[in-house]
Backbone as XML, in Angstrom:
<?xml version="1.0"?>
<chain id="A" units="angstrom">
  <residue number="1" name="UNK">
    <atom name="N" x="5.874" y="9.438" z="-35.144"/>
    <atom name="CA" x="6.313" y="10.479" z="-36.587"/>
    <atom name="C" x="5.014" y="11.506" z="-36.549"/>
  </residue>
  <residue number="2" name="UNK">
    <atom name="N" x="5.359" y="12.542" z="-37.034"/>
    <atom name="CA" x="4.520" y="13.506" z="-37.724"/>
    <atom name="C" x="5.132" y="14.351" z="-38.466"/>
  </residue>
  <residue number="3" name="UNK">
    <atom name="N" x="4.933" y="14.547" z="-39.545"/>
    <atom name="CA" x="6.350" y="15.186" z="-40.873"/>
    <atom name="C" x="4.532" y="16.343" z="-41.048"/>
  </residue>
  <residue number="4" name="UNK">
    <atom name="N" x="5.644" y="17.509" z="-41.485"/>
    <atom name="CA" x="4.830" y="18.628" z="-41.330"/>
    <atom name="C" x="4.726" y="19.239" z="-42.953"/>
  </residue>
  <residue number="5" name="UNK">
    <atom name="N" x="6.149" y="18.662" z="-43.018"/>
    <atom name="CA" x="6.532" y="19.718" z="-44.112"/>
    <atom name="C" x="8.188" y="19.692" z="-45.073"/>
  </residue>
  <residue number="6" name="UNK">
    <atom name="N" x="7.687" y="18.830" z="-46.364"/>
    <atom name="CA" x="8.661" y="18.007" z="-46.999"/>
    <atom name="C" x="9.390" y="19.240" z="-47.879"/>
  </residue>
  <residue number="7" name="UNK">
    <atom name="N" x="11.173" y="18.618" z="-48.455"/>
    <atom name="CA" x="11.581" y="19.640" z="-48.923"/>
    <atom name="C" x="12.449" y="19.118" z="-49.717"/>
  </residue>
  <residue number="8" name="UNK">
    <atom name="N" x="12.911" y="19.060" z="-51.019"/>
    <atom name="CA" x="13.690" y="18.331" z="-52.015"/>
    <atom name="C" x="14.896" y="19.245" z="-51.805"/>
  </residue>
  <residue number="9" name="UNK">
    <atom name="N" x="16.971" y="18.680" z="-51.276"/>
    <atom name="CA" x="17.390" y="19.856" z="-52.314"/>
    <atom name="C" x="18.058" y="18.845" z="-53.312"/>
  </residue>
  <residue number="10" name="UNK">
    <atom name="N" x="18.504" y="20.220" z="-54.165"/>
    <atom name="CA" x="19.429" y="19.579" z="-55.097"/>
    <atom name="C" x="20.075" y="20.847" z="-54.947"/>
  </residue>
  <residue number="11" name="UNK">
    <atom name="N" x="21.777" y="20.421" z="-55.236"/>
    <atom name="CA" x="22.558" y="20.788" z="-55.358"/>
    <atom name="C" x="23.235" y="20.683" z="-56.551"/>
  </residue>
  <residue number="12" name="UNK">
    <atom name="N" x="22.905" y="22.393" z="-57.358"/>
    <atom name="CA" x="23.468" y="23.421" z="-58.503"/>
    <atom name="C" x="24.441" y="24.080" z="-58.623"/>
  </residue>
  <residue number="13" name="UNK">
    <atom name="N" x="25.368" y="23.747" z="-59.514"/>
    <atom name="CA" x="26.347" y="24.969" z="-59.839"/>
    <atom name="C" x="26.129" y="26.196" z="-60.018"/>
  </residue>
  <residue number="14" name="UNK">
    <atom name="N" x="24.260" y="27.031" z="-61.318"/>
    <atom name="CA" x="24.063" y="28.189" z="-60.498"/>
    <atom name="C" x="23.031" y="28.364" z="-59.994"/>
  </residue>
  <residue number="15" name="UNK">
    <atom name="N" x="22.782" y="28.479" z="-58.959"/>
    <atom name="CA" x="21.035" y="28.644" z="-58.611"/>
    <atom name="C" x="20.406" y="28.896" z="-58.963"/>
  </residue>
  <residue number="16" name="UNK">
    <atom name="N" x="20.716" y="30.791" z="-59.433"/>
    <atom name="CA" x="19.624" y="31.454" z="-60.316"/>
    <atom name="C" x="19.040" y="31.113" z="-61.878"/>
  </residue>
  <residue number="17" name="UNK">
    <atom name="N" x="19.483" y="30.153" z="-62.236"/>
    <atom name="CA" x="19.345" y="29.164" z="-63.892"/>
    <atom name="C" x="18.765" y="28.465" z="-62.880"/>
  </residue>
  <residue number="18" name="UNK">
    <atom name="N" x="19.115" y="27.467" z="-62.429"/>
    <atom name="CA" x="17.687" y="26.748" z="-61.304"/>
    <atom name="C" x="16.211" y="26.998" z="-61.050"/>
  </residue>
  <residue number="19" name="UNK">
    <atom name="N" x="16.400" y="28.529" z="-60.407"/>
    <atom name="CA" x="15.529" y="29.037" z="-59.482"/>
    <atom name="C" x="14.677" y="30.048" z="-60.471"/>
  </residue>
  <residue number="20" name="UNK">
    <atom name="N" x="15.402" y="30.203" z="-61.623"/>
    <atom name="CA" x="15.009" y="31.067" z="-62.565"/>
    <atom name="C" x="13.704" y="29.537" z="-63.608"/>
  </residue>
  <residue number="21" name="UNK">
    <atom name="N" x="14.337" y="28.865" z="-63.704"/>
    <atom name="CA" x="14.012" y="27.907" z="-64.721"/>
    <atom name="C" x="12.694" y="27.253" z="-63.097"/>
  </residue>
  <residue number="22" name="UNK">
    <atom name="N" x="12.079" y="26.972" z="-62.695"/>
    <atom name="CA" x="11.476" y="26.309" z="-61.243"/>
    <atom name="C" x="10.486" y="27.685" z="-61.671"/>
  </residue>
  <residue number="23" name="UNK">
    <atom name="N" x="10.771" y="28.939" z="-61.697"/>
    <atom name="CA" x="9.415" y="29.835" z="-61.717"/>
    <atom name="C" x="9.278" y="30.217" z="-63.206"/>
  </residue>
  <residue number="24" name="UNK">
    <atom name="N" x="9.871" y="29.913" z="-63.760"/>
    <atom name="CA" x="9.292" y="30.189" z="-65.607"/>
    <atom name="C" x="8.010" y="29.481" z="-65.398"/>
  </residue>
  <residue number="25" name="UNK">
    <atom name="N" x="8.546" y="28.214" z="-65.772"/>
    <atom name="CA" x="8.232" y="27.101" z="-66.100"/>
    <atom name="C" x="7.181" y="26.217" z="-65.539"/>
  </residue>
  <residue number="26" name="UNK">
    <atom name="N" x="7.245" y="26.315" z="-64.184"/>
    <atom name="CA" x="6.224" y="25.063" z="-62.559"/>
    <atom name="C" x="6.426" y="26.482" z="-62.221"/>
  </residue>
  <residue number="27" name="UNK">
    <atom name="N" x="6.239" y="27.694" z="-62.101"/>
    <atom name="CA" x="5.172" y="28.052" z="-61.260"/>
    <atom name="C" x="5.431" y="28.425" z="-59.754"/>
  </residue>
  <residue number="28" name="UNK">
    <atom name="N" x="6.602" y="27.883" z="-59.321"/>
    <atom name="CA" x="7.688" y="28.537" z="-57.974"/>
    <atom name="C" x="7.892" y="29.904" z="-58.382"/>
  </residue>
  <residue number="29" name="UNK">
    <atom name="N" x="7.908" y="30.711" z="-57.328"/>
    <atom name="CA" x="8.386" y="31.379" z="-56.484"/>
    <atom name="C" x="9.604" y="30.997" z="-54.925"/>
  </residue>
  <residue number="30" name="UNK">
    <atom name="N" x="11.491" y="31.818" z="-55.195"/>
    <atom name="CA" x="11.492" y="32.316" z="-54.013"/>
    <atom name="C" x="11.134" y="32.756" z="-52.696"/>
  </residue>
  <residue number="31" name="UNK">
    <atom name="N" x="10.976" y="31.934" z="-51.950"/>
    <atom name="CA" x="10.927" y="32.339" z="-50.368"/>
    <atom name="C" x="11.957" y="33.360" z="-49.472"/>
  </residue>
  <residue number="32" name="UNK">
    <atom name="N" x="13.056" y="32.389" z="-49.929"/>
    <atom name="CA" x="14.646" y="33.031" z="-49.358"/>
    <atom name="C" x="15.136" y="33.238" z="-50.523"/>
  </residue>
  <residue number="33" name="UNK">
    <atom name="N" x="16.458" y="33.623" z="-50.427"/>
    <atom name="CA" x="17.139" y="33.473" z="-51.980"/>
    <atom name="C" x="18.718" y="34.534" z="-51.210"/>
  </residue>
  <residue number="34" name="UNK">
    <atom name="N" x="19.579" y="34.392" z="-51.520"/>
    <atom name="CA" x="21.088" y="34.650" z="-50.524"/>
    <atom name="C" x="22.325" y="34.752" z="-51.657"/>
  </residue>
  <residue number="35" name="UNK">
    <atom name="N" x="21.665" y="34.042" z="-52.926"/>
    <atom name="CA" x="23.203" y="33.867" z="-54.059"/>
    <atom name="C" x="23.914" y="32.571" z="-54.239"/>
  </residue>
  <residue number="36" name="UNK">
    <atom name="N" x="23.277" y="32.139" z="-52.729"/>
    <atom name="CA" x="24.550" y="29.883" z="-52.874"/>
    <atom name="C" x="22.896" y="29.054" z="-51.878"/>
  </residue>
  <residue number="37" name="UNK">
    <atom name="N" x="21.509" y="30.013" z="-52.248"/>
    <atom name="CA" x="20.775" y="28.882" z="-51.840"/>
    <atom name="C" x="19.376" y="29.858" z="-51.789"/>
  </residue>
  <residue number="38" name="UNK">
    <atom name="N" x="18.357" y="29.474" z="-52.331"/>
    <atom name="CA" x="17.487" y="29.566" z="-52.463"/>
    <atom name="C" x="16.240" y="28.446" z="-52.122"/>
  </residue>
  <residue number="39" name="UNK">
    <atom name="N" x="15.465" y="28.836" z="-51.785"/>
    <atom name="CA" x="14.336" y="28.632" z="-51.553"/>
    <atom name="C" x="13.279" y="28.462" z="-52.365"/>
  </residue>
  <residue number="40" name="UNK">
    <atom name="N" x="12.324" y="27.260" z="-52.597"/>
    <atom name="CA" x="11.550" y="27.242" z="-54.135"/>
    <atom name="C" x="9.873" y="27.321" z="-53.440"/>
  </residue>
  <residue number="41" name="UNK">
    <atom name="N" x="9.029" y="28.248" z="-53.553"/>
    <atom name="CA" x="7.394" y="27.219" z="-52.828"/>
    <atom name="C" x="6.318" y="27.384" z="-53.833"/>
  </residue>
  <residue number="42" name="UNK">
    <atom name="N" x="5.361" y="26.784" z="-53.645"/>
    <atom name="CA" x="4.258" y="27.335" z="-54.621"/>
    <atom name="C" x="3.269" y="27.049" z="-53.286"/>
  </residue>
  <residue number="43" name="UNK">
    <atom name="N" x="2.247" y="27.943" z="-53.376"/>
    <atom name="CA" x="0.653" y="28.043" z="-52.141"/>
    <atom name="C" x="-0.144" y="26.667" z="-52.774"/>
  </residue>
  <residue number="44" name="UNK">
    <atom name="N" x="-0.083" y="25.793" z="-53.706"/>
    <atom name="CA" x="-0.992" y="24.247" z="-53.557"/>
    <atom name="C" x="0.183" y="23.408" z="-53.419"/>
  </residue>
  <residue number="45" name="UNK">
    <atom name="N" x="1.073" y="23.132" z="-52.686"/>
    <atom name="CA" x="1.798" y="21.901" z="-52.660"/>
    <atom name="C" x="2.726" y="22.268" z="-51.034"/>
  </residue>
  <residue number="46" name="UNK">
    <atom name="N" x="3.037" y="20.815" z="-50.106"/>
    <atom name="CA" x="4.072" y="21.347" z="-49.278"/>
    <atom name="C" x="5.542" y="20.998" z="-49.643"/>
  </residue>
  <residue number="47" name="UNK">
    <atom name="N" x="5.481" y="20.845" z="-50.818"/>
    <atom name="CA" x="6.874" y="20.069" z="-50.742"/>
    <atom name="C" x="7.401" y="21.180" z="-51.381"/>
  </residue>
  <residue number="48" name="UNK">
    <atom name="N" x="8.995" y="21.372" z="-50.555"/>
    <atom name="CA" x="9.482" y="22.460" z="-51.402"/>
    <atom name="C" x="10.926" y="22.282" z="-52.259"/>
  </residue>
  <residue number="49" name="UNK">
    <atom name="N" x="11.605" y="23.298" z="-53.026"/>
    <atom name="CA" x="12.603" y="23.161" z="-53.413"/>
    <atom name="C" x="13.836" y="24.107" z="-53.318"/>
  </residue>
  <residue number="50" name="UNK">
    <atom name="N" x="14.734" y="23.142" z="-52.438"/>
    <atom name="CA" x="15.747" y="24.182" z="-51.732"/>
    <atom name="C" x="17.213" y="23.669" z="-52.874"/>
  </residue>
  <residue number="51" name="UNK">
    <atom name="N" x="17.430" y="25.080" z="-53.797"/>
    <atom name="CA" x="19.011" y="24.988" z="-54.719"/>
    <atom name="C" x="19.731" y="25.630" z="-53.753"/>
  </residue>
  <residue number="52" name="UNK">
    <atom name="N" x="21.144" y="24.608" z="-53.850"/>
    <atom name="CA" x="21.589" y="25.183" z="-52.700"/>
    <atom name="C" x="23.653" y="25.243" z="-54.235"/>
  </residue>
  <residue number="53" name="UNK">
    <atom name="N" x="23.733" y="25.760" z="-53.418"/>
    <atom name="CA" x="24.850" y="25.736" z="-54.827"/>
    <atom name="C" x="25.895" y="24.609" z="-54.430"/>
  </residue>
  <residue number="54" name="UNK">
    <atom name="N" x="26.830" y="24.390" z="-55.207"/>
    <atom name="CA" x="27.557" y="22.600" z="-55.437"/>
    <atom name="C" x="28.994" y="22.839" z="-54.769"/>
  </residue>
  <residue number="55" name="UNK">
    <atom name="N" x="28.874" y="22.750" z="-53.352"/>
    <atom name="CA" x="30.886" y="22.554" z="-52.787"/>
    <atom name="C" x="31.468" y="22.264" z="-54.163"/>
  </residue>
  <residue number="56" name="UNK">
    <atom name="N" x="32.910" y="22.779" z="-54.058"/>
    <atom name="CA" x="33.586" y="23.031" z="-55.493"/>
    <atom name="C" x="34.330" y="21.472" z="-54.753"/>
  </residue>
  <residue number="57" name="UNK">
    <atom name="N" x="34.148" y="20.978" z="-56.279"/>
    <atom name="CA" x="34.784" y="19.857" z="-56.096"/>
    <atom name="C" x="33.626" y="18.402" z="-56.067"/>
  </residue>
  <residue number="58" name="UNK">
    <atom name="N" x="32.432" y="18.853" z="-55.654"/>
    <atom name="CA" x="31.558" y="18.046" z="-55.358"/>
    <atom name="C" x="30.524" y="16.874" z="-56.411"/>
  </residue>
  <residue number="59" name="UNK">
    <atom name="N" x="30.560" y="16.030" z="-56.623"/>
    <atom name="CA" x="30.326" y="15.216" z="-57.798"/>
    <atom name="C" x="28.509" y="15.676" z="-57.705"/>
  </residue>
  <residue number="60" name="UNK">
    <atom name="N" x="28.252" y="16.160" z="-58.532"/>
    <atom name="CA" x="27.260" y="16.407" z="-59.528"/>
    <atom name="C" x="26.018" y="15.113" z="-58.850"/>
  </residue>
  <residue number="61" name="UNK">
    <atom name="N" x="24.563" y="14.949" z="-58.239"/>
    <atom name="CA" x="23.800" y="14.330" z="-58.476"/>
    <atom name="C" x="23.507" y="13.698" z="-59.944"/>
  </residue>
  <residue number="62" name="UNK">
    <atom name="N" x="23.559" y="12.526" z="-59.687"/>
    <atom name="CA" x="23.035" y="11.062" z="-60.731"/>
    <atom name="C" x="21.561" y="10.979" z="-60.381"/>
  </residue>
  <residue number="63" name="UNK">
    <atom name="N" x="20.805" y="10.607" z="-61.635"/>
    <atom name="CA" x="19.638" y="10.209" z="-61.722"/>
    <atom name="C" x="18.887" y="10.992" z="-60.444"/>
  </residue>
  <residue number="64" name="UNK">
    <atom name="N" x="18.737" y="11.824" z="-60.104"/>
    <atom name="CA" x="17.929" y="12.289" z="-59.410"/>
    <atom name="C" x="16.147" y="13.152" z="-60.888"/>
  </residue>
  <residue number="65" name="UNK">
    <atom name="N" x="15.513" y="12.772" z="-59.970"/>
    <atom name="CA" x="14.206" y="13.068" z="-61.078"/>
    <atom name="C" x="13.346" y="13.474" z="-59.904"/>
  </residue>
  <residue number="66" name="UNK">
    <atom name="N" x="12.669" y="15.015" z="-60.670"/>
    <atom name="CA" x="12.074" y="15.742" z="-59.363"/>
    <atom name="C" x="10.431" y="14.832" z="-60.491"/>
  </residue>
  <residue number="67" name="UNK">
    <atom name="N" x="9.492" y="14.919" z="-59.463"/>
    <atom name="CA" x="8.274" y="14.236" z="-59.762"/>
    <atom name="C" x="6.711" y="14.919" z="-59.206"/>
  </residue>
  <residue number="68" name="UNK">
    <atom name="N" x="6.221" y="15.951" z="-60.517"/>
    <atom name="CA" x="5.181" y="15.992" z="-60.557"/>
    <atom name="C" x="3.872" y="16.260" z="-60.709"/>
  </residue>
  <residue number="69" name="UNK">
    <atom name="N" x="2.954" y="15.221" z="-59.490"/>
    <atom name="CA" x="1.506" y="14.756" z="-60.401"/>
    <atom name="C" x="0.806" y="15.863" z="-60.835"/>
  </residue>
  <residue number="70" name="UNK">
    <atom name="N" x="0.574" y="16.094" z="-61.831"/>
    <atom name="CA" x="-0.409" y="17.088" z="-62.799"/>
    <atom name="C" x="-2.133" y="16.867" z="-63.370"/>
  </residue>
  <residue number="71" name="UNK">
    <atom name="N" x="-2.877" y="17.609" z="-63.462"/>
    <atom name="CA" x="-4.268" y="17.320" z="-63.419"/>
    <atom name="C" x="-4.892" y="17.013" z="-65.104"/>
  </residue>
  <residue number="72" name="UNK">
    <atom name="N" x="-3.287" y="18.025" z="-66.196"/>
    <atom name="CA" x="-3.848" y="17.419" z="-67.100"/>
    <atom name="C" x="-2.459" y="18.087" z="-67.530"/>
  </residue>
  <residue number="73" name="UNK">
    <atom name="N" x="-2.333" y="17.071" z="-67.651"/>
    <atom name="CA" x="-0.671" y="17.179" z="-68.157"/>
    <atom name="C" x="0.021" y="17.251" z="-69.659"/>
  </residue>
  <residue number="74" name="UNK">
    <atom name="N" x="-1.815" y="17.026" z="-70.819"/>
    <atom name="CA" x="-1.198" y="17.419" z="-72.048"/>
    <atom name="C" x="-1.543" y="18.842" z="-72.356"/>
  </residue>
  <residue number="75" name="UNK">
    <atom name="N" x="-2.092" y="19.619" z="-70.997"/>
    <atom name="CA" x="-2.055" y="21.379" z="-71.435"/>
    <atom name="C" x="-0.530" y="21.657" z="-71.008"/>
  </residue>
  <residue number="76" name="UNK">
    <atom name="N" x="-0.344" y="20.917" z="-70.351"/>
    <atom name="CA" x="1.455" y="21.216" z="-69.367"/>
    <atom name="C" x="2.103" y="21.112" z="-70.683"/>
  </residue>
  <residue number="77" name="UNK">
    <atom name="N" x="2.430" y="20.246" z="-70.823"/>
    <atom name="CA" x="3.143" y="19.520" z="-72.308"/>
    <atom name="C" x="3.006" y="20.798" z="-73.120"/>
  </residue>
  <residue number="78" name="UNK">
    <atom name="N" x="1.902" y="20.937" z="-73.644"/>
    <atom name="CA" x="1.810" y="22.082" z="-75.437"/>
    <atom name="C" x="2.490" y="23.234" z="-74.800"/>
  </residue>
  <residue number="79" name="UNK">
    <atom name="N" x="2.299" y="23.605" z="-72.865"/>
    <atom name="CA" x="2.357" y="25.691" z="-72.854"/>
    <atom name="C" x="3.408" y="25.065" z="-72.804"/>
  </residue>
  <residue number="80" name="UNK">
    <atom name="N" x="4.461" y="23.797" z="-72.464"/>
    <atom name="CA" x="5.584" y="24.407" z="-71.728"/>
    <atom name="C" x="6.682" y="23.688" z="-73.374"/>
  </residue>
  <residue number="81" name="UNK">
    <atom name="N" x="5.831" y="23.548" z="-74.351"/>
    <atom name="CA" x="6.684" y="23.128" z="-75.531"/>
    <atom name="C" x="6.976" y="24.349" z="-76.586"/>
  </residue>
  <residue number="82" name="UNK">
    <atom name="N" x="5.517" y="25.525" z="-76.094"/>
    <atom name="CA" x="5.576" y="26.883" z="-76.608"/>
    <atom name="C" x="5.970" y="27.459" z="-76.601"/>
  </residue>
  <residue number="83" name="UNK">
    <atom name="N" x="6.153" y="27.617" z="-74.649"/>
    <atom name="CA" x="7.798" y="28.172" z="-73.919"/>
    <atom name="C" x="8.832" y="28.324" z="-74.327"/>
  </residue>
  <residue number="84" name="UNK">
    <atom name="N" x="9.143" y="26.991" z="-75.108"/>
    <atom name="CA" x="10.819" y="26.862" z="-75.636"/>
    <atom name="C" x="11.151" y="26.411" z="-74.337"/>
  </residue>
  <residue number="85" name="UNK">
    <atom name="N" x="10.363" y="26.044" z="-73.545"/>
    <atom name="CA" x="11.338" y="25.144" z="-72.324"/>
    <atom name="C" x="11.965" y="23.249" z="-73.043"/>
  </residue>
  <residue number="86" name="UNK">
    <atom name="N" x="12.888" y="22.909" z="-71.988"/>
    <atom name="CA" x="13.791" y="21.847" z="-72.488"/>
    <atom name="C" x="13.672" y="20.024" z="-72.200"/>
  </residue>
  <residue number="87" name="UNK">
    <atom name="N" x="12.093" y="20.473" z="-73.281"/>
    <atom name="CA" x="11.088" y="18.840" z="-73.594"/>
    <atom name="C" x="12.445" y="17.983" z="-73.491"/>
  </residue>
  <residue number="88" name="UNK">
    <atom name="N" x="12.851" y="17.208" z="-72.310"/>
    <atom name="CA" x="14.071" y="16.028" z="-72.708"/>
    <atom name="C" x="13.721" y="14.390" z="-72.875"/>
  </residue>
  <residue number="89" name="UNK">
    <atom name="N" x="12.178" y="14.375" z="-72.329"/>
    <atom name="CA" x="11.118" y="12.857" z="-72.987"/>
    <atom name="C" x="9.864" y="13.788" z="-73.387"/>
  </residue>
  <residue number="90" name="UNK">
    <atom name="N" x="9.138" y="13.182" z="-74.849"/>
    <atom name="CA" x="8.049" y="13.962" z="-74.981"/>
    <atom name="C" x="6.972" y="13.191" z="-74.896"/>
  </residue>
  <residue number="91" name="UNK">
    <atom name="N" x="6.090" y="13.454" z="-74.387"/>
    <atom name="CA" x="4.568" y="13.132" z="-73.895"/>
    <atom name="C" x="4.413" y="11.936" z="-74.391"/>
  </residue>
  <residue number="92" name="UNK">
    <atom name="N" x="4.457" y="10.838" z="-73.065"/>
    <atom name="CA" x="4.040" y="9.057" z="-74.439"/>
    <atom name="C" x="3.425" y="8.848" z="-72.539"/>
  </residue>
  <residue number="93" name="UNK">
    <atom name="N" x="2.187" y="7.695" z="-73.087"/>
    <atom name="CA" x="1.568" y="6.593" z="-71.961"/>
    <atom name="C" x="2.366" y="5.575" z="-71.926"/>
  </residue>
  <residue number="94" name="UNK">
    <atom name="N" x="2.775" y="5.276" z="-71.031"/>
    <atom name="CA" x="2.940" y="4.528" z="-69.585"/>
    <atom name="C" x="2.198" y="3.061" z="-69.633"/>
  </residue>
  <residue number="95" name="UNK">
    <atom name="N" x="2.740" y="1.275" z="-70.178"/>
    <atom name="CA" x="1.459" y="0.759" z="-69.546"/>
    <atom name="C" x="0.871" y="0.647" z="-68.293"/>
  </residue>
  <residue number="96" name="UNK">
    <atom name="N" x="1.111" y="1.096" z="-67.211"/>
    <atom name="CA" x="1.461" y="0.999" z="-66.072"/>
    <atom name="C" x="0.389" y="2.223" z="-65.727"/>
  </residue>
  <residue number="97" name="UNK">
    <atom name="N" x="-0.508" y="3.367" z="-67.084"/>
    <atom name="CA" x="-1.698" y="4.452" z="-66.725"/>
    <atom name="C" x="-0.796" y="5.726" z="-66.663"/>
  </residue>
  <residue number="98" name="UNK">
    <atom name="N" x="0.628" y="6.198" z="-66.819"/>
    <atom name="CA" x="0.516" y="7.386" z="-66.591"/>
    <atom name="C" x="1.159" y="7.909" z="-68.107"/>
  </residue>
  <residue number="99" name="UNK">
    <atom name="N" x="0.888" y="9.268" z="-67.565"/>
    <atom name="CA" x="0.794" y="10.730" z="-69.322"/>
    <atom name="C" x="2.264" y="10.511" z="-68.353"/>
  </residue>
  <residue number="100" name="UNK">
    <atom name="N" x="2.977" y="11.508" z="-69.141"/>
    <atom name="CA" x="3.912" y="11.757" z="-68.351"/>
    <atom name="C" x="5.395" y="12.434" z="-69.604"/>
  </residue>
  <residue number="101" name="UNK">
    <atom name="N" x="5.805" y="13.229" z="-69.184"/>
    <atom name="CA" x="6.885" y="14.021" z="-70.034"/>
    <atom name="C" x="7.840" y="14.391" z="-68.861"/>
  </residue>
  <residue number="102" name="UNK">
    <atom name="N" x="9.121" y="14.734" z="-69.858"/>
    <atom name="CA" x="9.982" y="15.483" z="-68.478"/>
    <atom name="C" x="10.870" y="16.663" z="-69.868"/>
  </residue>
  <residue number="103" name="UNK">
    <atom name="N" x="11.529" y="17.555" z="-68.559"/>
    <atom name="CA" x="11.913" y="18.882" z="-68.655"/>
    <atom name="C" x="13.017" y="18.765" z="-68.603"/>
  </residue>
  <residue number="104" name="UNK">
    <atom name="N" x="14.193" y="18.982" z="-68.720"/>
    <atom name="CA" x="15.250" y="19.213" z="-67.571"/>
    <atom name="C" x="16.348" y="21.264" z="-67.762"/>
  </residue>
  <residue number="105" name="UNK">
    <atom name="N" x="16.260" y="20.842" z="-66.375"/>
    <atom name="CA" x="16.977" y="22.461" z="-66.142"/>
    <atom name="C" x="18.503" y="23.021" z="-66.363"/>
  </residue>
  <residue number="106" name="UNK">
    <atom name="N" x="18.404" y="24.030" z="-66.430"/>
    <atom name="CA" x="19.957" y="25.012" z="-66.690"/>
    <atom name="C" x="21.176" y="23.731" z="-66.419"/>
  </residue>
  <residue number="107" name="UNK">
    <atom name="N" x="20.923" y="22.787" z="-65.396"/>
    <atom name="CA" x="21.631" y="22.337" z="-63.685"/>
    <atom name="C" x="21.865" y="20.554" z="-64.191"/>
  </residue>
  <residue number="108" name="UNK">
    <atom name="N" x="20.768" y="21.040" z="-65.518"/>
    <atom name="CA" x="21.216" y="18.948" z="-65.768"/>
    <atom name="C" x="19.535" y="18.122" z="-64.305"/>
  </residue>
  <residue number="109" name="UNK">
    <atom name="N" x="18.554" y="18.712" z="-64.188"/>
    <atom name="CA" x="17.505" y="18.618" z="-63.313"/>
    <atom name="C" x="16.538" y="17.761" z="-63.664"/>
  </residue>
  <residue number="110" name="UNK">
    <atom name="N" x="15.882" y="17.207" z="-63.174"/>
    <atom name="CA" x="15.530" y="16.606" z="-64.753"/>
    <atom name="C" x="13.876" y="16.382" z="-63.885"/>
  </residue>
  <residue number="111" name="UNK">
    <atom name="N" x="12.733" y="17.129" z="-64.269"/>
    <atom name="CA" x="11.080" y="16.990" z="-64.184"/>
    <atom name="C" x="10.386" y="16.569" z="-64.337"/>
  </residue>
  <residue number="112" name="UNK">
    <atom name="N" x="9.858" y="15.587" z="-63.955"/>
    <atom name="CA" x="8.996" y="14.627" z="-64.920"/>
    <atom name="C" x="7.735" y="14.790" z="-64.098"/>
  </residue>
  <residue number="113" name="UNK">
    <atom name="N" x="6.611" y="15.211" z="-65.156"/>
    <atom name="CA" x="5.219" y="15.819" z="-64.738"/>
    <atom name="C" x="4.111" y="14.293" z="-65.415"/>
  </residue>
  <residue number="114" name="UNK">
    <atom name="N" x="3.436" y="14.257" z="-64.396"/>
    <atom name="CA" x="2.792" y="12.899" z="-65.112"/>
    <atom name="C" x="1.394" y="13.278" z="-64.329"/>
  </residue>
  <residue number="115" name="UNK">
    <atom name="N" x="0.449" y="12.376" z="-65.010"/>
    <atom name="CA" x="-1.074" y="12.298" z="-64.520"/>
    <atom name="C" x="-1.706" y="10.967" z="-65.204"/>
  </residue>
  <residue number="116" name="UNK">
    <atom name="N" x="-2.545" y="10.449" z="-63.434"/>
    <atom name="CA" x="-3.057" y="9.192" z="-63.853"/>
    <atom name="C" x="-3.408" y="8.781" z="-64.398"/>
  </residue>
  <residue number="117" name="UNK">
    <atom name="N" x="-3.652" y="8.097" z="-65.090"/>
    <atom name="CA" x="-5.298" y="7.324" z="-66.903"/>
    <atom name="C" x="-5.522" y="5.401" z="-65.862"/>
  </residue>
  <residue number="118" name="UNK">
    <atom name="N" x="-6.741" y="6.042" z="-66.684"/>
    <atom name="CA" x="-7.519" y="4.899" z="-66.357"/>
    <atom name="C" x="-6.601" y="3.873" z="-67.167"/>
  </residue>
  <residue number="119" name="UNK">
    <atom name="N" x="-6.368" y="2.352" z="-66.783"/>
    <atom name="CA" x="-5.470" y="1.086" z="-67.473"/>
    <atom name="C" x="-6.676" y="0.786" z="-68.324"/>
  </residue>
  <residue number="120" name="UNK">
    <atom name="N" x="-5.730" y="0.940" z="-69.790"/>
    <atom name="CA" x="-6.357" y="-0.176" z="-70.032"/>
    <atom name="C" x="-7.723" y="-1.387" z="-70.376"/>
  </residue>
  <residue number="121" name="UNK">
    <atom name="N" x="-8.353" y="-1.364" z="-70.575"/>
    <atom name="CA" x="-9.584" y="-2.312" z="-70.689"/>
    <atom name="C" x="-10.685" y="-1.926" z="-69.331"/>
  </residue>
  <residue number="122" name="UNK">
    <atom name="N" x="-10.111" y="-1.034" z="-68.852"/>
    <atom name="CA" x="-11.067" y="-0.436" z="-67.252"/>
    <atom name="C" x="-12.044" y="-0.115" z="-67.053"/>
  </residue>
</chain>
């Protein structure tokens, strides 16, 4: 098997709202969009985000978290707080050497930004 690209597809009630969130706060842009569908890309990653209008009566996904590893999580946290992004979990350090925080987009999608740090005592 040779995987050459990947995408996460998220079924949402408001494609435009999620697209604006990912563009405004996380630097994605639409490569294709038609109102019921949007493919979001960034030049520095091969993983795309696909937003798809949820079908009538379709249940929302639960427990979905989109995670991005970044190089300066503190700077990203400070920037997003200044922008007024919906921070749902404040910046914290986990015992397994990960610093993280979470945002929630207008459709309830949780976005986790993480940075790996040296473990205690290393």
